[in-house]
C-alpha positions, 0 to 999 in steps of 0.5 A: 500500500502506498503512503499517499492513499492511507485514507482511501485504502483504510476506507475501502478495506473497512467498507469492503470487510463489513459488506463481505461479512454481511453478505456472507452471513446472509448468502454464503458464497455470494460473499465472494462478489464483494470480496473480489470487488474490495480486493480490486479496489485495494489493488489501485493503491498498491506500491510494489518494491522496485529495484532501481537501475544505477544509470546516471546517464539515463532517465527512468519512467516516472510512472507505470503505463503505456507510451502514448507520445514520443516526439521532439518539439518546442517548449513554451520558450521555443527551446528544443525538447524531447517529450515522452508521455505515459498513459496510466490505466486503472490497472497500473500502479499509480505511484509516481517516481523521480526519473533521475537524481536531482533537486526540486526547483519548482512545484507548479499546480495548474487547475483545469478540467478532467477530460478523458486522458486518452484525448490529446487535448487533456495534456493542455486542458486538464488539471496538472502538477509539474515538477521542475528538477535540477539534474546531476551530470551528465544529464542536461537540465532542468527537466519537467515531470508533469502529473496530469489528471483525467476523467477518473483521476481527479486527485493529484498528490505531490509529496515534495517541495522546492529544495527537496533532493530526489534520488532516481526512482524515488517516490514523490507522489501519486495520480489516483486512478490513473491518467497521464505522466509527461516527461519533458527533456531539454534536447541538444541532440544527445538523447537516445530514446529506449522505448517505442510508442505503445510499449508498457513501462514500469516506474523507477525501472524502465529506462526511457532514454539515455544521454550522451553529450553531442560532440562540439564543433 
């Protein structure tokens, strides 16, 4: 169980236990129905241990899910960036992890809508929370990690503040019941993507991209 959902986990467990016992008392084996529903709901808040690879030249997946965007683009300031977006279904682990070691520079919450996270406009219009992370060499920085809400995921939890240090793969928050997590990397041509569209990744484990500084001159 994740520490970011103690209240929800306790509430689901308590209600599920009461309903299961009540149904079992009256209808016997029919108690399996509320029991399975309860176990399914509790699994939403699971937080399995992960072995984080030691890769200072890489960024790791900040969430479990499927790669739905992998493209070069421009930041709001017109700077070249590499954007990698992960879609979290209700079956995925919902805990967010830092993609690299560094220090939190900014935490920005943006109010918004709760459009279906599978729609591209959700990236722009939905509620979100963005971390700006100062990286450690050899990675260029800073990088941005954005938690994006969805139709079901209407609560974003962020457990860090500006100035907090982060290790690669360290837990820092949660998007309850899924949605999207977006990673934006400053791109000087040194990034090599290690994933493809549609690939399923694991937070704090899967390498999304590696970096090697391009030759000067």
